[in-house]
VOBA-1610 file (N, C-alpha, C; in pm, whole numbers, padded with zeros to 5 digits, always signed):
BEGIN
Met-00011-01362+00709Met-00138-01302+00778Met-00129-01328+00912Val-00163-01220+00994Val-00150-01225+01142Val-00276-01167+01189Glu-00364-01237+01271Glu-00482-01187+01334Glu-00436-01114+01467Arg-00481-00983+01482Arg-00456-00909+01589Arg-00569-00866+01681Glu-00576-00782+01769Glu-00682-00745+01860Glu-00809-00704+01776Ala-00918-00729+01838Ala-01049-00684+01814Ala-01070-00670+01655Gly-01072-00777+01571Gly-01111-00774+01442Gly-01010-00714+01348Lys-00890-00705+01382Lys-00781-00655+01291Lys-00707-00771+01242Thr-00674-00753+01116Thr-00574-00854+01050Thr-00482-00793+00963Asp-00348-00836+00987Asp-00238-00776+00910Asp-00205-00878+00802Val-00187-00825+00682Val-00157-00902+00561Val-00030-00848+00506Lys+00080-00927+00498Lys+00203-00879+00435Lys+00193-00892+00288Val+00214-00786+00210Val+00194-00789+00057Val+00325-00737-00002His+00353-00797-00125His+00461-00745-00212His+00392-00659-00317Gln+00424-00538-00326Gln+00362-00446-00417Gln+00473-00401-00521Leu+00447-00425-00644Leu+00519-00398-00756Leu+00449-00293-00845Val+00495-00167-00860Val+00410-00066-00937Val+00513-00034-01057Lys+00442-00031-01175Lys+00510-00004-01303Lys+00443+00104-01374Asn+00515+00193-01461Asn+00444+00286-01538Asn+00414+00208-01676Leu+00347+00287-01760Leu+00283+00216-01877Leu+00386+00157-01975Lys+00528+00203-01964Lys+00634+00163-02049Lys+00694+00024-01979Gly+00651-00005-01840Gly+00690-00119-01776Gly+00810-00092-01681Asp+00852+00029-01667Asp+00953+00069-01580Asp+00918+00070-01443Val+00983+00014-01350Val+00948-00014-01212Val+00959+00121-01143Leu+00848+00162-01078Leu+00842+00281-01005Leu+00856+00249-00859Ser+00809+00135-00803Ser+00824+00103-00677Ser+00810-00047-00659Asp+00903-00097-00575Asp+00895-00245-00556Asp+00916-00263-00391Thr+00813-00281-00321Thr+00818-00276-00174Thr+00732-00381-00114Glu+00749-00407+00013Glu+00677-00489+00097Glu+00607-00404+00197Leu+00478-00419+00221Leu+00413-00340+00322Leu+00298-00431+00378Leu+00230-00357+00465Leu+00113-00433+00535Leu-00014-00379+00493His-00122-00459+00466His-00259-00409+00453His-00306-00460+00589Val-00367-00369+00671Val-00437-00387+00805Val-00576-00372+00777Tyr-00641-00491+00788Tyr-00790-00496+00776Tyr-00862-00493+00909Thr-00977-00405+00911Thr-01057-00400+01027Thr-01190-00468+00977Ile-01219-00585+01045Ile-01345-00663+01013Ile-01460-00634+01119Ala-01580-00606+01074Ala-01693-00586+01167Ala-01813-00673+01093Asn-01873-00742+01175Asn-01988-00814+01136Asn-01957-00904+01007Gly-01841-00960+01007Gly-01794-01041+00895Gly-01778-00965+00764Leu-01765-00845+00763Leu-01730-00751+00646Leu-01604-00657+00669Ile-01528-00633+00571Ile-01427-00543+00577Ile-01486-00412+00598Glu-01454-00349+00714Glu-01503-00217+00751Glu-01394-00104+00703Arg-01265-00149+00709Arg-01164-00044+00675Arg-01034-00128+00638Met-00944-00061+00544Met-00818-00118+00519Met-00731+00001+00526Asp-00620-00025+00599Asp-00519+00087+00614Asp-00384+00009+00570Ile-00292+00098+00514Ile-00165+00061+00460Ile-00054+00102+00543Lys+00027+00013+00586Lys+00151+00035+00676Lys+00271+00003+00611Glu+00374+00087+00609Glu+00509+00041+00549Glu+00600+00054+00675Gly+00673-00047+00699Gly+00769-00047+00815Gly+00684-00028+00937Glu+00709+00064+01034Glu+00651+00079+01154Glu+00535+00181+01160Gly+00531+00264+01051Gly+00440+00367+01050Gly+00345+00369+00934Ala+00226+00431+00933Ala+00136+00430+00839Ala+00183+00525+00723Leu+00146+00498+00589Leu+00173+00579+00493Leu+00101+00716+00512Glu+00176+00817+00481Glu+00105+00944+00487Glu+00102+01014+00358Gly+00002+01055+00289Gly-00008+01108+00173Gly+00028+01022+00054Pro+00031+01083-00067Pro+00058+00993-00186Pro+00194+00943-00202Ser+00211+00843-00271Ser+00347+00789-00296Ser+00409+00875-00392Ala+00541+00862-00417Ala+00616+00938-00503Ala+00558+00934-00655Ala+00497+00823-00694Ala+00445+00789-00822Ala+00323+00898-00848Phe+00263+00954-00731Phe+00146+01031-00741Phe+00182+01175-00677Ser+00302+01197-00649Ser+00327+01324-00581Ser+00326+01453-00669Gly+00335+01422-00805Gly+00368+01542-00887Gly+00494+01551-00927Glu+00592+01492-00855Glu+00736+01499-00900Glu+00778+01384-00997His+00741+01408-01119His+00748+01307-01230His+00885+01323-01301Ser+00945+01206-01329Ser+01058+01214-01399Ser+01019+01219-01557Pro+01101+01270-01654Pro+01066+01289-01781Pro+01003+01170-01845Glu+01043+01051-01814Glu+00990+00925-01886Glu+00852+00901-01847Met+00800+00958-01729Met+00661+00941-01667Met+00557+01028-01734Ile+00607+01143-01806Ile+00514+01233-01859Ile+00471+01179-02005Pro+00345+01158-02034Pro+00306+01110-02161Pro+00348+01214-02269
//
């Protein structure tokens, strides 16, 4: 966890996403960037590497492999 400027805190997290069968869809490390205002979380952004994540992950993009379709 790293406190940054003006109420922002970076938290490095390990994210493991599996489908209902238990197959690993994603195994990554990323940052949750929290903006704190008046002692409350005002906003949470997710960053991977140097840039923010744009749009849905592959798990939610509609590009499903056959084992992901029920």
